[in-house]
C-alpha positions in Angstrom: 136.5 33.6 143.2 137.9 36.9 142.1 139.1 36.9 138.5 142.6 38.4 138.9 144.0 37.4 135.5 141.0 38.8 133.6 142.3 40.5 130.5 141.9 44.3 130.4 139.7 44.7 133.4 140.9 43.5 136.8 144.2 44.9 137.8 146.5 43.0 140.1 147.1 45.0 143.2 149.8 44.2 145.8 147.0 43.2 148.2 145.3 40.9 145.7 148.6 39.2 145.0 149.1 38.6 148.7 145.5 37.2 149.0 146.1 34.8 146.1 149.3 33.6 147.7 147.5 33.1 151.0 144.7 31.2 149.3 142.1 33.7 150.2 141.1 34.3 146.5 141.9 32.4 143.3 143.3 33.9 140.1 141.8 32.6 136.9 142.3 33.4 133.2 139.0 34.4 131.5 137.8 33.5 128.0 139.0 36.8 126.4 142.4 36.5 128.0 142.7 32.9 126.7 141.9 34.0 123.2 144.5 36.8 123.4 147.1 34.4 124.7 146.4 31.8 122.0 146.4 34.4 119.3 149.7 35.8 120.5 151.2 32.3 120.8 150.2 31.8 117.1 152.2 34.8 116.0 155.5 32.9 116.9 154.9 30.3 114.1 154.3 33.1 111.7 157.5 34.9 112.8 159.6 31.8 112.5 158.2 31.1 109.0 159.8 34.4 107.7 163.3 33.2 108.4 164.4 36.5 109.8 166.4 36.8 113.0 164.2 37.7 116.0 165.9 38.0 119.4 165.3 35.1 121.7 163.1 33.3 119.2 165.7 32.1 116.7 168.8 33.8 118.1 171.0 33.4 121.1 170.8 35.6 124.2 172.5 38.6 125.5 175.9 39.1 123.7 175.1 36.0 121.7 172.1 37.7 120.0 173.8 37.5 116.6 173.9 33.7 116.7 171.2 32.3 114.5 169.4 29.2 115.7 167.8 26.7 113.4 164.1 25.8 113.5 165.0 22.3 114.6 167.0 23.7 117.6 164.5 26.4 118.6 162.9 24.3 121.3 166.2 23.0 122.7 167.4 26.6 122.9 164.7 27.3 125.4 165.4 24.2 127.4 169.1 25.0 127.6 168.3 28.6 128.5 166.5 27.5 131.7 169.3 25.2 132.7 172.2 27.6 132.0 170.6 30.6 133.7 169.7 28.6 136.8 173.0 29.8 138.4 171.7 31.5 141.5 173.4 31.2 144.9 172.6 31.9 148.6 169.8 30.9 150.8 166.4 30.1 149.2 163.9 32.9 149.2 160.8 32.5 151.5 158.3 30.2 149.9 155.7 32.9 150.1 158.0 35.1 147.9 158.5 32.3 145.4 154.7 31.9 145.2 154.2 35.6 144.7 156.8 35.4 141.9 154.7 32.8 140.1 151.5 34.8 140.6 153.0 38.0 139.2 154.5 36.2 136.3 151.2 34.5 135.3 149.5 37.9 135.4 152.1 39.5 133.2 152.2 36.6 130.7 148.4 36.5 130.6 148.3 40.1 129.2 149.1 38.3 125.9 152.3 39.9 124.6 154.9 37.3 125.3 154.1 34.5 122.8 153.6 31.8 125.5 151.2 28.9 125.3 148.1 28.5 127.4 149.4 25.1 128.6 152.5 26.7 130.1 150.4 29.3 132.0 148.1 26.6 133.2 151.0 24.5 134.5 152.3 27.5 136.5 148.7 28.0 137.9 148.7 24.3 138.9 151.8 24.9 141.0 150.2 27.9 142.6 146.8 26.2 143.4 148.5 23.1 144.8 151.2 24.9 146.8 154.0 23.1 145.0 156.6 25.9 145.3 160.0 25.8 143.6 163.2 26.4 145.5 164.7 29.7 144.4 168.2 31.0 145.5 168.1 34.6 146.8 171.2 35.9 145.0 172.3 36.3 141.4 170.1 38.9 139.8 171.4 42.3 138.8 167.9 43.6 138.1 168.1 44.0 134.3 167.5 41.6 131.4 164.9 40.6 133.9 165.6 38.6 137.1 167.3 35.9 135.0 168.8 33.6 137.5 166.0 33.4 140.1 163.3 33.1 137.5 165.2 30.3 135.8 165.2 28.4 139.1 161.6 29.2 139.6 160.6 27.6 136.3 163.0 24.6 136.2 160.1 22.4 137.5 158.2 23.1 134.3 160.8 21.0 132.5 161.1 18.4 135.3 164.2 19.8 136.9 165.0 21.7 140.1 163.4 21.1 143.5 160.1 22.0 145.0 158.5 22.1 148.5 155.2 20.4 148.9 153.3 19.9 152.2 156.4 21.1 154.1 158.9 18.7 152.5 161.5 19.3 149.8 161.4 17.0 146.7 163.1 16.6 143.4 160.6 18.0 140.9 160.3 14.7 139.0 159.1 12.9 142.2 156.2 15.3 142.5 155.3 15.1 138.8 155.2 11.3 139.1 152.9 11.5 142.2 150.5 13.7 140.3 150.9 11.7 137.0 152.2 14.7 135.1 154.9 15.0 132.5 157.5 17.8 132.1 156.5 20.5 129.6 158.1 20.7 126.2 158.9 24.4 125.8 158.0 26.2 122.6 160.1 28.8 120.8 160.4 32.0 122.9 158.8 30.4 126.0 162.0 29.9 128.0 163.0 33.5 127.4 159.5 34.8 128.3 159.7 32.9 131.6 163.0 34.3 132.8 162.8 37.8 131.3 160.9 40.0 133.7 160.9 41.8 137.0 159.0 39.2 139.0 161.7 38.5 141.6 162.0 42.2 142.3 158.2 42.7 142.3 157.5 39.7 144.5 160.0 41.0 147.1 158.5 44.4 146.7 154.9 43.1 147.4 156.2 41.0 150.3 157.9 44.1 151.7 155.1 46.5 151.1 152.7 44.3 153.1 155.3 44.1 156.0 156.0 47.8 155.8 152.2 48.6 156.1 152.1 46.4 159.2 155.1 48.1 160.7 153.7 51.6 160.0 150.3 50.7 161.5 152.0 49.4 164.6 154.4 52.3 164.9 151.5 54.6 165.3 149.8 52.5 168.0 153.0 51.8 169.9 154.0 55.4 169.8 150.6 56.4 171.3 151.3 54.0 174.2 154.7 55.6 174.6 153.2 59.1 174.7 150.9 58.0 177.5 153.8 56.4 179.4 155.8 59.6 179.1 152.8 61.9 179.7 153.4 63.5 176.3 151.2 66.2 174.8 148.3 65.5 172.4 148.5 69.0 170.9 151.1 68.3 168.2 148.5 65.9 166.7 145.8 68.6 166.2 144.4 68.6 162.7 144.4 72.4 162.6 148.2 72.3 162.7 148.6 69.7 160.0 146.1 71.4 157.7 148.8 74.1 157.3 151.3 71.6 155.9 148.9 69.1 154.2 151.0 66.1 153.4 148.6 63.2 153.2 150.8 60.8 155.3 151.3 63.5 158.0 147.6 64.2 158.3 146.7 60.5 158.4 149.2 59.8 161.2 148.1 62.8 163.2 144.5 61.9 163.0 145.2 58.3 164.0 147.2 59.2 167.1 144.8 61.9 168.1 142.0 59.5 167.9 143.9 56.9 169.9 144.5 59.4 172.8 141.5 61.7 172.8 139.7 61.8 176.1 142.4 59.8 177.9 142.5 60.2 181.7 146.3 60.4 181.5 146.1 63.2 178.9 143.7 65.1 181.1 145.9 64.6 184.2 148.6 66.9 182.8 146.8 69.2 180.5 147.7 72.2 182.5 151.3 71.2 183.3 154.3 73.6 182.9 156.1 71.6 180.2 156.2 73.6 177.0 157.3 71.0 174.4 158.0 67.3 174.1 161.2 66.0 172.5 161.1 65.6 168.7 160.6 61.8 168.9 157.2 62.5 170.4 156.3 65.8 169.0 157.3 65.1 165.4 155.7 61.6 165.0 153.3 62.9 162.4 156.1 64.4 160.4 158.4 61.3 160.5 155.8 58.5 160.5 153.9 60.6 157.9 157.0 60.9 155.6 157.3 57.2 155.8 153.6 56.8 154.9 154.2 59.1 151.9 157.1 56.8 150.8 154.8 53.8 151.3 152.1 55.4 149.0 154.7 56.1 146.3 156.1 52.6 146.5 152.5 51.1 146.3 151.7 53.2 143.2 154.9 52.1 141.5 154.5 48.5 142.3 150.9 48.4 141.2 152.0 49.8 137.8 154.7 47.1 137.6 152.4 44.3 138.5 150.2 45.2 135.5 153.0 45.6 133.0 154.7 43.5 130.4 158.3 43.2 131.3 159.3 40.6 128.8 161.7 41.0 125.9 161.1 40.9 123.0 157.4 41.9 123.1 155.1 40.3 120.5 152.7 43.1 119.4 151.2 41.3 116.4 152.3 38.8 113.7 154.4 41.4 112.0 155.6 43.5 114.9 158.2 42.3 117.4 159.8 45.0 119.5 163.1 44.3 121.3 163.4 46.9 124.1 164.2 47.2 127.8 160.9 46.8 129.7 162.8 44.2 131.9 165.0 46.9 133.4 164.4 47.2 137.1 165.3 50.9 137.6 161.6 52.1 137.9 161.1 49.9 140.9 164.7 49.8 142.2 164.8 53.5 143.1 161.4 53.5 145.0 162.6 50.4 146.9 165.6 52.3 148.1 163.4 55.2 149.1 161.1 52.7 151.0 164.1 51.2 152.8 165.2 54.7 153.9 161.7 55.4 155.2 161.6 52.1 157.1 165.0 52.9 158.6 163.8 56.3 159.8 160.7 54.8 161.3 163.0 52.5 163.4 165.4 55.4 164.2 162.7 57.5 165.8 161.3 54.5 167.6 164.7 53.8 169.2 164.8 57.4 170.4 161.4 56.9 172.1 162.7 53.7 173.8 165.7 55.8 175.1 163.3 58.4 176.6 161.3 55.6 178.3 164.4 54.4 180.1 165.8 57.9 181.1 163.8 58.1 184.3 163.3 61.9 183.8 159.6 61.7 183.6 157.5 61.9 186.7 156.9 58.5 188.3 158.9 56.6 185.7 161.9 54.9 187.3 165.2 54.6 185.4 165.4 51.5 183.2 161.6 51.1 183.9 162.3 49.1 187.0 162.1 50.2 190.6 164.9 48.2 192.1 167.8 49.0 189.8 171.3 48.4 190.7 170.8 44.8 191.5 168.7 44.8 188.4 169.8 46.3 185.1 166.2 46.6 183.9 165.7 47.2 180.2 169.1 48.8 179.6 170.4 46.2 177.1 167.1 46.0 175.2 167.6 49.6 174.2 171.2 48.7 173.2 169.8 46.1 170.8 167.4 48.7 169.4 170.2 51.1 168.9 172.3 48.4 167.2 169.5 47.6 164.8 168.8 51.3 164.0 172.5 51.8 163.3 172.6 48.7 161.0 169.6 50.1 159.1 171.5 53.3 158.4 174.1 51.2 156.6 171.4 49.3 154.8 169.9 52.6 153.6 172.7 53.2 151.1 170.8 52.9 147.7 171.5 49.7 145.8 170.2 51.4 142.7 173.2 53.8 142.8 175.4 50.9 141.6 175.8 49.3 138.2 178.2 46.6 136.9 178.2 45.7 133.2 177.3 42.1 132.3 177.1 40.0 129.2 180.4 41.2 127.9 179.1 44.8 127.9 175.9 44.1 125.9 174.0 44.7 129.2 176.1 47.7 130.3 173.8 49.4 132.8 171.8 47.4 135.3 169.5 48.4 138.2 170.6 46.1 141.1 166.9 46.2 141.9 166.9 42.7 143.3 169.5 43.8 145.9 167.4 46.9 146.7 164.3 44.7 147.3 166.2 42.2 149.5 167.8 45.1 151.4 164.4 46.7 152.0 163.2 43.5 153.6 166.4 43.3 155.7 165.6 46.8 157.0 162.1 45.6 157.8 163.4 42.6 159.7 165.3 45.1 162.0 162.3 47.5 162.2 160.0 44.7 163.4 162.5 44.1 166.3 162.9 47.8 167.1 159.2 48.3 167.3 158.9 45.1 169.4 161.3 46.6 171.9 159.5 49.9 172.1 156.2 48.1 172.6 157.6 46.1 175.4 159.0 49.2 177.1 155.9 51.4 176.5 153.7 48.7 178.0 156.0 48.5 181.1 155.9 52.3 181.4 152.2 52.6 181.1 151.8 50.5 184.3 153.6 53.3 186.3 150.7 55.7 185.5 148.2 53.7 187.4 145.5 54.2 188.7 145.1 56.6 185.7 143.7 54.9 182.6 144.3 55.7 178.9 141.6 55.5 176.3 139.5 52.4 175.8 141.4 51.4 172.6 144.9 51.9 174.1 143.9 50.0 177.2 142.5 47.2 175.0 145.9 47.0 173.1 147.8 47.0 176.4 145.6 44.2 177.8 146.4 42.1 174.7 150.1 42.7 175.1 149.8 41.7 178.8 148.3 38.4 177.8 151.7 37.6 176.2 154.2 39.6 178.3 154.0 40.1 182.0 154.9 43.2 183.9 158.5 43.0 184.9 159.6 43.4 188.5 163.1 42.0 188.2 165.6 41.0 185.5 164.8 38.1 183.2 165.9 36.9 179.8 164.4 39.8 177.7 165.1 38.2 174.3 162.2 35.9 175.0 159.9 38.9 175.6 161.2 40.7 172.5 160.2 37.7 170.4 156.8 37.5 172.0 156.4 41.2 171.3 157.4 40.6 167.6 154.9 37.8 167.3 152.2 40.2 168.5 153.2 42.6 165.7 153.2 39.8 163.1 149.8 38.6 164.2 148.2 42.0 163.5 145.9 41.5 166.5 146.4 45.1 167.6 145.3 46.3 164.2 142.0 44.5 164.6 141.5 46.0 168.0 142.2 49.6 166.7 140.0 49.1 163.6 137.1 48.0 165.7 137.4 51.1 167.8 138.7 54.1 165.8 136.5 56.2 163.6 138.9 56.4 160.6 137.0 56.8 157.3 137.2 53.7 155.0 138.6 55.8 152.1 141.6 56.8 154.2 142.2 53.3 155.4 142.0 52.0 151.8 144.4 54.7 150.6 147.0 53.7 153.1 146.4 49.9 152.7 147.9 47.6 150.2 145.0 47.3 147.8 
């Protein structure tokens, strides 16, 4: 098993976090990390012995930081902290996101600067390894002072409270602890604060979204290549010589992928000497638009990787004599990139919708209006594009940056917050819409490709088309297209087309790794 929590050596990447959550690899804490954790935990006793106020150790929280807590009440303070801060509302987050939250929190605490005990970390790992996942409400964090409310809900089970999901059923935590013959933990001074202070809600949604964004970007290239073939678009705008003159890494990668997908196609060769001078932007500028989204993806991945390997607690226990109260919990460093990523995802959907519109226009040789020969009595795919347009428009509204807002909390003590949790949830809402927009384009592009017969595309495009046709039949008359859209979305979520393309295209492994999630 890969050692993810190994101190000072292995870094936690977004891809590794996803693999742990899926059970593909296991995160462990090595001997050196254990020593560092235990040493740092021991510093808390030394700090308490000095009878000096240390935020969160022997004081209240937030605006109550000047309230001194006795040694006798230090443990109760942490217990009350989890209960009072578990004030979240809204639908529960996806269980996969909650599991990512625990994984990212363990890694951060295992760096050995938060004063937590090894027992506490091992109990969280027990939850991860056994898929006993806490119920976490989705709303209530302002993205500063850490993700206080959702993290409090996440760790209520440590003290026997809250609810969890195990083997598909929801239970009171105490029922599960009884089944496994375990007792609730008794939190030590500082532990409750260390558990709820941090950016793990934001980071988990970021990792979840980054993986989904990667999948959407990969499919956007493949689907657009099918659309180009259906519309008899030109391959020239994807020539590497053109993109070497404006060498953005995302642009060059997208151009290379699509050129490789279409090179030596019968359909491309059939119109190589046609009189058409230029394609519309939604075809011709795919490398520039998809490429810009890829660049945003790279930036977001870099930022998230730094965040996953950071200490976002407060205060931070440096050594037995050095406790620093700062603002590492503030979500601004990841909130802004999340808004940028949401904008990039929105634009990916916007250009996809324009291609769907072109496919229905009936202006291209041999392509009937609405991609159906007997229109009039049949409406064809008209309303499918309406849906795509509606989702693209909704994404424009969702692209307003959450990080541009701030509302003071804790009676002004916490007077500027990031709203990073909202940025991350909004990013994933944009991705929900993007998946459906791409699903609609894929359905339409596959229909359009059929009208180019007997000409064939490349081996890889035809293999992708054949896989789609296993799930969605060619349409001769109107039917309930929402069913087909969902089938199309499931193809995207399955990532089967990515496997087909990877087995065929000659893209260097370094490039694939660069634009992956690891």
